[in-house]
PATIMAR-718912 format. One record per residue (C-alpha): residue number from 1; x, y, z. Coordinates in steps of 0.001 Angstrom, whole numbers, plus 500000, padded with zeros to 6 digits. Example, Ala and Ser with C-alpha at 12.3 -4.5 7.8 and 13.67 -1.06 7.14 Angstrom:
PATIMAR-718912
timar; east; north; up
1; 512300; 495500; 507800;
2; 513670; 498940; 507140;
This chain:
PATIMAR-718912
timar; east; north; up
1; 574053; 830778; 127329;
2; 575482; 828282; 130065;
3; 578409; 831170; 130697;
4; 575297; 833589; 131474;
5; 573540; 830997; 134186;
6; 577551; 829874; 135481;
7; 577598; 834061; 136250;
8; 574793; 834756; 137664;
9; 574992; 831570; 140757;
10; 579288; 833019; 141313;
11; 577254; 836688; 142110;
12; 574601; 835069; 143847;
13; 576861; 833026; 145976;
14; 579150; 835876; 146466;
15; 576184; 838311; 148163;
16; 574030; 835808; 149834;
17; 572607; 838355; 151743;
18; 572694; 842503; 151751;
19; 571605; 843231; 155185;
20; 569839; 846527; 155177;
21; 569677; 848956; 157780;
22; 566332; 851021; 157835;
23; 565968; 852824; 161308;
24; 563014; 854317; 162471;
25; 562120; 857821; 163054;
26; 558921; 860442; 163224;
27; 555874; 859442; 163575;
28; 556710; 855830; 163053;
29; 558537; 855543; 165737;
30; 555100; 856385; 168133;
31; 553652; 853772; 165890;
32; 556260; 851259; 166382;
33; 557403; 851605; 169988;
34; 554874; 852176; 173169;
35; 557678; 853518; 175003;
36; 560932; 855675; 173866;
37; 563630; 857133; 176396;
38; 566580; 858672; 174321;
39; 568852; 858283; 177652;
40; 568720; 856439; 180295;
41; 565751; 854581; 181846;
42; 565417; 853036; 185534;
43; 561658; 850750; 185756;
44; 560369; 849224; 188525;
45; 557340; 848588; 186459;
46; 555785; 847471; 183149;
47; 555442; 848149; 179102;
48; 552875; 846060; 177209;
49; 553780; 847038; 173943;
50; 557731; 847924; 172654;
51; 560452; 849638; 174544;
52; 563589; 851635; 172945;
53; 566123; 852795; 175483;
54; 569292; 854770; 173715;
55; 571176; 854579; 177262;
56; 571210; 852206; 180303;
57; 568177; 850005; 181217;
58; 568612; 849407; 184868;
59; 566055; 849234; 188274;
60; 564718; 846660; 190206;
61; 562859; 843778; 188242;
62; 560654; 845191; 185223;
63; 558802; 843619; 182136;
64; 558399; 844237; 179075;
65; 556091; 843389; 175924;
66; 553449; 842139; 178252;
67; 550622; 842206; 175852;
68; 550745; 841815; 171743;
69; 550975; 844793; 170223;
70; 550362; 845403; 166493;
71; 552882; 843758; 163801;
72; 555564; 846042; 163609;
73; 556613; 846795; 159852;
74; 560666; 846924; 160892;
75; 560203; 843537; 162491;
76; 561294; 845212; 166243;
77; 561483; 843027; 169087;
78; 559994; 843860; 172197;
79; 562989; 845800; 173946;
80; 565617; 847386; 172326;
81; 568459; 848937; 174804;
82; 571460; 850924; 173093;
83; 573410; 850968; 176422;
84; 573795; 848201; 179138;
85; 570832; 846156; 181426;
86; 571718; 846504; 184652;
87; 569895; 845653; 188136;
88; 567506; 843438; 188870;
89; 566082; 840912; 186124;
90; 564523; 841658; 182985;
91; 560842; 840001; 181920;
92; 560649; 839468; 178622;
93; 557118; 838370; 177569;
94; 554866; 836876; 174708;
95; 558346; 835897; 172371;
96; 559491; 839479; 172207;
97; 562979; 839087; 172214;
98; 565816; 842124; 172247;
99; 568839; 843935; 171138;
100; 571357; 844857; 173638;
101; 574157; 847321; 172572;
102; 576335; 846710; 175961;
103; 576309; 844313; 178499;
104; 573203; 842565; 180276;
105; 574417; 842412; 183763;
106; 570765; 841836; 185778;
107; 569564; 839307; 182969;
108; 566584; 838423; 181179;
109; 563763; 835644; 181811;
110; 562433; 834951; 178479;
111; 558801; 833909; 178914;
112; 556661; 832532; 176523;
113; 557626; 831256; 173008;
114; 560873; 831075; 171380;
115; 562565; 834545; 171560;
116; 565719; 836005; 169702;
117; 568282; 838536; 171934;
118; 571180; 839382; 170190;
119; 573893; 841412; 172745;
120; 576559; 843486; 171753;
121; 578911; 842410; 174665;
122; 578414; 840013; 177933;
123; 575279; 837924; 178842;
124; 574991; 836688; 182662;
125; 571583; 835170; 184514;
126; 569612; 834468; 181555;
127; 567696; 830959; 180842;
128; 568555; 830304; 177283;
129; 566529; 826959; 177038;
130; 564994; 826798; 173361;
131; 565505; 830612; 172827;
132; 567805; 832036; 170541;
133; 570757; 833716; 172406;
134; 573775; 835778; 170792;
135; 576110; 837859; 172472;
136; 579506; 839315; 172026;
137; 578667; 840635; 168302;
138; 580189; 844038; 169464;
139; 583474; 842282; 168507;
140; 582650; 839932; 165366;
141; 579343; 842240; 164062;
142; 580760; 846130; 164213;
143; 577965; 846877; 162458;
144; 575488; 845721; 165211;
145; 576366; 848387; 167265;
146; 576838; 850736; 164602;
147; 573196; 850507; 163715;
148; 571698; 851210; 167037;
149; 574086; 853728; 167836;
150; 572587; 855278; 164131;
151; 569069; 854219; 165049;
152; 569574; 856094; 168227;
153; 571023; 859219; 166817;
154; 568365; 859771; 164027;
155; 565428; 858983; 166408;
156; 566452; 861637; 168883;
157; 566559; 864177; 165881;
158; 563506; 863054; 164889;
159; 561477; 863376; 167429;
160; 562481; 866824; 168808;
161; 562013; 868189; 164870;
162; 558655; 866621; 165303;
163; 558209; 868559; 168380;
164; 559063; 871292; 167642;
165; 557306; 870638; 163712;
166; 553929; 870505; 166150;
167; 554775; 873538; 168483;
168; 554818; 875643; 165693;
169; 551366; 875079; 165186;
170; 548449; 877929; 165158;
171; 545584; 876896; 167497;
172; 542269; 875666; 165898;
173; 540152; 875969; 169517;
174; 540628; 877032; 172516;
175; 540052; 875244; 175875;
176; 537661; 876051; 178157;
177; 538125; 876173; 182111;
178; 535297; 876673; 184744;
179; 536046; 876212; 188091;
180; 538089; 872595; 188571;
181; 537258; 871277; 184816;
182; 538727; 871865; 181527;
183; 537046; 871386; 178579;
184; 538766; 870290; 175238;
185; 536549; 870428; 172308;
186; 538530; 869935; 169529;
187; 538065; 872235; 166156;
188; 539467; 869784; 163420;
189; 540711; 871699; 160081;
190; 539996; 870634; 156605;
191; 543317; 867951; 157110;
192; 541657; 866571; 160045;
193; 543974; 868284; 162639;
194; 543177; 869918; 165585;
195; 545100; 871795; 167998;
196; 545567; 873374; 171387;
197; 548296; 875805; 173032;
198; 548849; 876194; 176327;
199; 551308; 876794; 178489;
200; 552342; 875083; 181949;
201; 550604; 877959; 184074;
202; 547653; 876982; 182567;
203; 547958; 873470; 183918;
204; 547556; 873953; 187281;
205; 544267; 876256; 186966;
206; 542408; 873265; 186778;
207; 542877; 869750; 188478;
208; 539681; 867865; 185764;
209; 539984; 867065; 181872;
210; 536973; 866450; 179511;
211; 537756; 865816; 175914;
212; 535562; 865796; 173002;
213; 537924; 864484; 169826;
214; 535230; 865544; 167385;
215; 536449; 863221; 165288;
216; 539641; 864604; 164589;
217; 542263; 862512; 163210;
218; 545052; 863697; 165451;
219; 544633; 866665; 168135;
220; 548058; 868346; 169164;
221; 548140; 869839; 172479;
222; 550919; 871999; 172944;
223; 552353; 872794; 176666;
224; 555064; 875543; 177045;
225; 557351; 875756; 180171;
226; 560854; 874523; 181681;
227; 558734; 872457; 184650;
228; 555770; 870789; 184006;
229; 553668; 868583; 186554;
230; 550624; 866553; 185128;
231; 548465; 866050; 188261;
232; 544675; 866102; 185944;
233; 541695; 863372; 186282;
234; 540278; 862595; 183264;
235; 536745; 862960; 182706;
236; 533453; 860397; 181340;
237; 534958; 857870; 178311;
238; 538650; 859260; 177417;
239; 539350; 855461; 175847;
240; 541180; 856099; 172157;
241; 542922; 859041; 173031;
242; 546225; 857453; 173053;
243; 545737; 856788; 169382;
244; 544797; 859941; 168326;
245; 545893; 862724; 170836;
246; 549545; 863848; 171329;
247; 550194; 866159; 174416;
248; 553536; 867721; 173041;
249; 556012; 869520; 175207;
250; 558473; 871099; 173433;
251; 560412; 873168; 175391;
252; 560334; 870608; 179022;
253; 563419; 869824; 180724;
254; 561643; 868254; 183491;
255; 558175; 866542; 183252;
256; 556385; 864654; 186360;
257; 553435; 862344; 185818;
258; 551193; 861440; 188693;
259; 548130; 860498; 187665;
260; 546994; 858346; 185078;
261; 547680; 859871; 181619;
262; 545199; 859631; 178512;
263; 547125; 860539; 174988;
264; 550198; 860222; 173475;
265; 553410; 861751; 175235;
266; 556146; 863292; 173397;
267; 559008; 865466; 175558;
268; 562362; 864418; 173987;
269; 564283; 867070; 176252;
270; 562439; 866590; 179345;
271; 563983; 863972; 182408;
272; 560860; 862853; 183243;
273; 559110; 860757; 186510;
274; 555698; 858655; 186386;
275; 553374; 857731; 189020;
276; 550890; 856139; 187211;
277; 550013; 854683; 183955;
278; 550339; 856124; 180382;
279; 547820; 855338; 177858;
280; 549483; 856136; 174400;
281; 552675; 856282; 173139;
282; 555321; 858039; 174767;
283; 558998; 860370; 174548;
284; 561003; 861258; 176807;
285; 564914; 862166; 177152;
286; 564764; 860230; 180134;
287; 563064; 858534; 182561;
288; 562322; 857231; 186186;
289; 559154; 854809; 185879;
290; 556646; 853794; 188400;
291; 553577; 853597; 186888;
292; 552808; 851287; 183519;
293; 552454; 852192; 179548;
294; 549391; 851036; 178199;
295; 548976; 849892; 174754;
296; 546776; 852549; 172931;
297; 549992; 854117; 170417;
298; 549727; 856570; 168430;
299; 547555; 855724; 164730;
300; 547307; 859224; 163183;
301; 548660; 860125; 159942;
302; 548878; 863957; 160574;
303; 553110; 864906; 160117;
304; 553946; 868633; 160144;
305; 554913; 870233; 156841;
306; 558977; 871164; 158443;
307; 562295; 870728; 156140;
308; 563625; 868495; 159515;
309; 560642; 866277; 159855;
310; 561345; 862851; 157720;
311; 557968; 862204; 155123;
312; 557661; 859131; 153243;
313; 557145; 859940; 149467;
314; 553398; 858276; 150108;
315; 552683; 860835; 153082;
316; 552932; 858560; 156147;
317; 555804; 860272; 158073;
318; 558800; 859166; 159988;
319; 559188; 856293; 157119;
320; 562804; 854555; 156946;
321; 566075; 856517; 155567;
322; 567039; 855067; 151968;
323; 568306; 851499; 153122;
324; 572100; 851298; 153362;
325; 574812; 848484; 153715;
326; 575856; 847526; 157488;
327; 579368; 847818; 157893;
328; 579445; 844194; 158130;
329; 578170; 843471; 154626;
330; 580837; 846175; 153113;
331; 583295; 843380; 152799;
332; 580548; 840828; 150972;
333; 579973; 843334; 148510;
334; 583581; 844468; 147829;
335; 584198; 840716; 147101;
336; 581027; 840641; 144733;
337; 581601; 843269; 143123;
338; 585296; 841829; 142543;
339; 584074; 838656; 140894;
340; 581892; 840931; 139044;
341; 584494; 842709; 137176;
342; 587445; 839294; 136585;
343; 583643; 837459; 135181;
344; 583461; 840554; 132810;
345; 586786; 840584; 132041;
346; 587101; 836740; 131447;
347; 583779; 837273; 129482;
348; 586107; 839958; 127113;
349; 588579; 837383; 126754;
350; 586394; 834487; 125267;
351; 584408; 836711; 123122;
């Protein structure tokens, strides 16, 4: 018995912690991040919730997590940037923290609560104070940068798959256009999903939107076309649309939003420009941001049944894949297994 206790202690000491990587994909990503930009983000504005940037973050001074979003199921920070942070100082609020794969040149202002900031490259112009700040992780922990790039790759593919899956759905209702007003009267099916299918030319036929969700868990508005401009005004009480309505632009390569927009926006191939706020989750290929992103992120449960859209066994879409050890922990694992083999051999000899 004494031998067994010491054996367990030996293995525990050899493997103090196996860090597991669990990338966020599918609709889980829409729930976790207020703004997802798969490439570069140039911003002079703010995001109320969490932000993911797959390329570089540049532009004048901008603000991140200025409100407190729902707790993250993945312990995500307020700002994740796979590339470099350039331009003016970026403000991280409410103890949000940040992960940056490249260099932080423009610097951070760390406001409100103790923040954890991890940087793959160099860090400049940042008030560290009581905060937990690590730089140079690209050299000391190769798995850090690898993990961020893996997240970007999986996020890009899953957002495209999700958009294509929504685009394949048949319409459950039609938009009524009278004069300058379009009325979206949702007709949810047994699964709680309502679908509208439009094209970019349809959007130019009206300038006002009345939206009746009629209890639908999720409303998908598919809009086809390569170049899309959104300059409509929402009528009545349009609150809560971001949580249940997804405006899907599966073929858009250019997207311009000039007015305040209600509803989550999924445009994974589009180079986008915003001039006013969006209330809900938003996904773009790249973005020039001149307007705010407000909380009210997607909370629906529907995932299209396509083979490329990840679905967790429990039925909520976009759960993380099977966790895998980060590269930085592989040495610990190998050492632990070696000790295991030696201990087993010794046990045979003693027996």
